[in-house]
VOGU-3710 file (C-alpha; in Angstrom, 3 decimals, decimal comma):
1> mkklyaissk> -12,874/38,468/-117,852  -12,232/41,162/-120,495  -15,337/41,857/-122,643  -15,147/42,783/-126,456  -17,935/43,036/-128,435  -18,614/42,431/-132,550  -21,329/44,248/-133,893  -22,630/43,643/-137,470  -22,828/46,643/-139,554  -24,059/48,006/-142,757
11> gktlksfldv> -21,506/50,341/-143,236  -17,977/51,484/-142,052  -19,116/54,409/-139,521  -20,594/54,519/-136,273  -23,494/56,436/-137,900  -24,309/53,201/-140,049  -27,114/50,921/-139,390  -26,873/47,412/-137,283  -26,841/44,617/-140,057  -29,133/42,085/-139,328
21> rfgrcesivi> -27,444/39,539/-141,448  -24,623/38,157/-139,755  -22,751/36,067/-141,700  -23,437/38,252/-144,773  -22,807/41,811/-143,080  -21,027/44,550/-144,668  -18,629/45,669/-141,751  -17,872/44,490/-138,525  -17,430/46,853/-135,016  -15,299/45,713/-132,799
31> ydpvkkdhai> -15,827/47,639/-129,181  -14,028/47,498/-126,291  -16,268/48,902/-123,592  -13,532/49,301/-120,880  -11,205/51,409/-123,357  -14,338/53,053/-125,089  -12,575/52,462/-128,056  -13,708/50,751/-131,486  -12,383/49,497/-135,005  -14,729/48,845/-138,137
41> mdnpfreadh> -13,001/46,322/-140,434  -14,748/44,907/-143,791  -16,311/41,550/-143,140  -13,676/39,082/-145,182  -16,271/36,495/-145,623  -19,442/38,058/-146,646  -19,250/36,028/-149,797  -17,900/32,825/-148,541  -19,766/29,668/-147,907  -20,533/29,203/-144,455
51> agiklvnfle> -19,710/32,738/-143,942  -21,271/33,001/-140,260  -19,072/30,115/-139,170  -15,588/31,795/-140,701  -16,606/34,698/-139,177  -17,367/33,578/-135,596  -13,971/31,794/-136,060  -12,190/35,151/-137,035  -13,903/37,062/-134,079  -12,864/34,506/-131,832
61> kngvtaiitg> -9,254/34,419/-132,687  -9,348/38,370/-132,159  -10,506/37,853/-128,674  -14,652/38,995/-129,104  -16,478/37,393/-126,672  -19,743/38,422/-127,219  -21,633/39,099/-130,879  -24,319/41,558/-131,216  -26,381/41,467/-134,510  -30,146/40,658/-135,487
71> evgpmvqdkl> -30,046/37,027/-136,411  -27,782/33,728/-137,027  -28,318/30,499/-138,436  -28,565/27,347/-136,516  -24,992/26,268/-137,348  -23,823/29,528/-136,017  -26,020/29,339/-132,892  -24,591/25,836/-132,188  -20,993/27,112/-132,452  -21,251/30,300/-130,300
81> ekdkiqlill> -22,756/28,247/-127,615  -20,256/25,558/-127,730  -17,437/27,990/-127,880  -19,287/30,212/-124,900  -19,500/33,076/-126,845  -22,560/35,713/-125,615  -25,145/35,998/-128,707  -27,155/39,390/-128,285  -30,002/39,730/-130,864  -31,620/43,038/-131,508
91> eeerikieev> -34,865/43,023/-133,112  -34,697/46,891/-134,275  -33,577/46,733/-137,553  -33,037/51,047/-138,171  -30,739/51,100/-134,937  -27,165/53,244/-135,406  -24,011/51,199/-134,362  -23,644/54,285/-131,978  -26,531/53,827/-130,390  -25,975/49,859/-130,059
101> isrikvpk> -22,609/50,973/-128,537  -24,422/53,478/-126,032  -26,523/50,772/-124,631  -23,341/48,803/-123,547  -22,639/48,496/-119,698  -19,088/48,906/-118,598  -18,423/46,170/-116,809  -17,396/46,470/-112,974
//
């Protein structure tokens, strides 16, 4: 099964830092470890009610199978478990997106 990662970001480059607030993050980096390719997009739900749930729905429709962030609320956690989307929580706040990507292993 193809893995596609979504990483919450404070900016629009790989030098930006991980945003620990999933639903309210500024940008989302979508990373494909097989192609070693990425796309960066604004979080369209940042200011919306239930931003985290809306963002999960959006990412799921775009084929994301794993989310890397700092924290999620209980509703988002429940939805991810129900939809079988992997959640990877990082405790480091000052970690650049490029470093997060470097830790992702290519599936065999």
